[in-house]
C-alpha positions in Angstrom: 0.2 0.0 0.0 1.2 3.2 -0.9 0.9 6.3 1.5 -0.2 9.5 -0.2 1.9 12.5 0.6 0.5 15.5 1.3 1.9 19.0 0.9 1.5 21.2 4.1 1.9 24.8 3.7 1.2 28.1 5.7 -0.6 30.9 4.5 -2.3 34.0 6.0 -6.0 33.4 5.1 -8.3 36.3 5.3 -6.0 37.8 8.0 -5.6 34.4 10.0 -2.2 32.6 10.3 -3.5 29.3 9.0 -2.0 25.7 8.1 -3.0 23.2 5.5 -2.5 19.7 3.9 -3.8 18.7 0.8 -2.6 16.4 -2.2 0.2 18.5 -4.0 -1.4 18.6 -7.6 -4.3 20.8 -6.4 -5.2 24.1 -7.5 -5.6 27.1 -4.8 -9.5 27.1 -5.9 -9.4 23.2 -4.8 -7.7 23.9 -1.5 -9.8 26.6 -0.6 -13.0 24.3 -1.4 -12.2 21.0 -0.3 -9.7 21.4 2.5 -10.6 24.7 3.9 -14.3 24.8 3.5 -14.3 27.8 1.9 -16.8 27.7 -0.5 -17.3 31.3 -1.4 -14.6 31.0 -4.0 -16.9 29.1 -7.0 -15.5 26.9 -9.8 -16.3 28.4 -13.4 -14.6 27.4 -16.4 -11.3 26.1 -14.5 -9.6 27.3 -17.5 -8.9 31.0 -16.4 -11.5 32.5 -18.8 -14.3 33.4 -16.5 -13.1 35.2 -13.4 -15.5 33.3 -10.9 -12.6 32.2 -9.0 -10.5 35.3 -8.4 -9.3 35.7 -5.1 -6.6 38.1 -4.0 -2.9 36.9 -3.4 -0.7 39.4 -1.6 -3.3 42.2 -2.7 -3.6 41.4 -6.6 -6.2 39.6 -8.2 -5.3 35.9 -9.4 -7.7 33.2 -10.9 -7.2 30.3 -8.3 -8.1 27.5 -10.7 -4.9 28.5 -12.4 -2.6 28.6 -9.3 -1.6 25.8 -7.4 -2.0 25.5 -3.6 1.8 25.3 -3.0 2.4 28.6 -4.5 0.5 30.3 -1.8 3.1 29.0 0.8 3.8 32.0 3.0 1.7 34.5 1.0 -1.6 36.7 1.9 -4.6 34.7 0.5 -8.3 36.7 0.7 -11.7 35.2 -0.2 -14.9 36.7 -0.3 -15.3 35.3 3.3 -12.5 37.7 4.4 -14.1 40.8 2.9 -16.6 41.4 5.8 -15.0 42.6 8.9 -16.4 42.8 12.9 -17.7 46.3 11.7 -19.9 44.7 9.0 -19.8 44.4 5.4 -17.5 45.6 2.9 -18.8 48.9 1.3 -18.5 46.7 -2.2 -20.9 43.9 -0.5 -23.2 46.6 0.9 -23.4 48.7 -2.7 -23.7 45.2 -4.9 -26.8 44.5 -2.8 -28.1 47.7 -2.9 -28.2 48.4 -6.6 -29.0 44.6 -7.4 -25.7 44.0 -9.1 -26.1 40.2 -8.1 -28.2 38.4 -9.5 -27.8 34.7 -9.2 -24.7 35.6 -7.3 -22.5 32.9 -8.7 -20.0 35.4 -10.4 -20.3 38.0 -7.4 -17.2 36.6 -5.2 -14.8 37.3 -8.2 -16.4 40.5 -9.1 -16.2 41.6 -5.5 -12.6 40.8 -5.0 -11.5 42.2 -8.6 -13.2 45.3 -7.8 -11.4 45.4 -4.1 -8.3 45.4 -5.5 -9.2 48.3 -8.5 -10.2 50.3 -5.3 -7.0 49.9 -3.3 -5.3 50.9 -6.2 -7.4 53.8 -7.5 -9.7 55.5 -5.2 -11.9 57.2 -8.2 -11.9 55.0 -11.1 -13.7 56.2 -13.9 -16.5 53.8 -15.9 -14.0 53.0 -18.6 -11.3 51.8 -15.9 -14.0 49.8 -14.1 -14.9 48.1 -17.2 -11.2 47.2 -17.8 -10.4 46.3 -14.5 -13.6 44.0 -14.3 -13.3 42.6 -18.2 -12.1 39.3 -17.0 -15.1 38.7 -15.0 -18.2 37.1 -16.6 -21.6 37.4 -15.6 -24.6 35.5 -17.3 -27.1 37.9 -15.4 -26.6 41.5 -15.0 -25.5 43.1 -18.2 -23.0 44.6 -16.3 -24.4 48.2 -15.6 -25.5 47.4 -12.5 -22.2 45.8 -11.5 -20.5 49.0 -12.6 -22.8 51.3 -10.4 -22.0 49.1 -7.6 -18.5 49.7 -8.0 -19.1 53.6 -8.6 -21.0 53.9 -5.7 -18.9 52.2 -3.4 -15.7 54.1 -4.7 -17.7 57.1 -3.9 -18.8 56.1 -0.3 -15.0 54.9 0.5 -14.3 58.3 -0.2 -16.4 59.5 2.2 -19.0 61.0 -0.2 -22.9 61.4 0.2 -23.6 59.0 -2.6 -27.1 58.0 -3.8 -28.1 55.0 -5.5 -28.5 55.4 -9.2 -31.4 56.4 -11.0 -33.4 52.9 -12.0 -34.2 53.1 -15.8 -37.4 51.6 -17.0 -36.0 48.2 -17.8 -33.3 48.3 -14.9 -30.4 49.1 -17.0 -29.6 51.9 -19.7 
């Protein structure tokens, strides 16, 4: 009988030092979902084409389906579960709910984390910069306008501005 070897790594996961053991061939996506029970990160295409599995590694968005779990050794990994704090939801989470940016919600964790990276780098992104930043994330439900509006609203609120919800068009999009 052969004993399967497990890889052991230490990471900072959502702000907490964590050690995890897993089969060395697993992707970071599989490690997060299967070994750490963090199911907010979603399986999508598993080819790096949809953005559904996006997480932050050292503050940068990474497609976790394309990164081996072993590559996360000693790094900071943030999933959607780490966005909320003891003070409440992250402003992006609030605005996604307020604007109806999440419909089925499957793609939402990836969008939230990529948008968080954008706002950490640029507190006042233009609509075009938001579109460019989120261009690697696919959504089959919303038509993207509500997502862009949610990021704009969160950015304004994070800058301390009194920002209102965008006006609703007749069809829910413009």
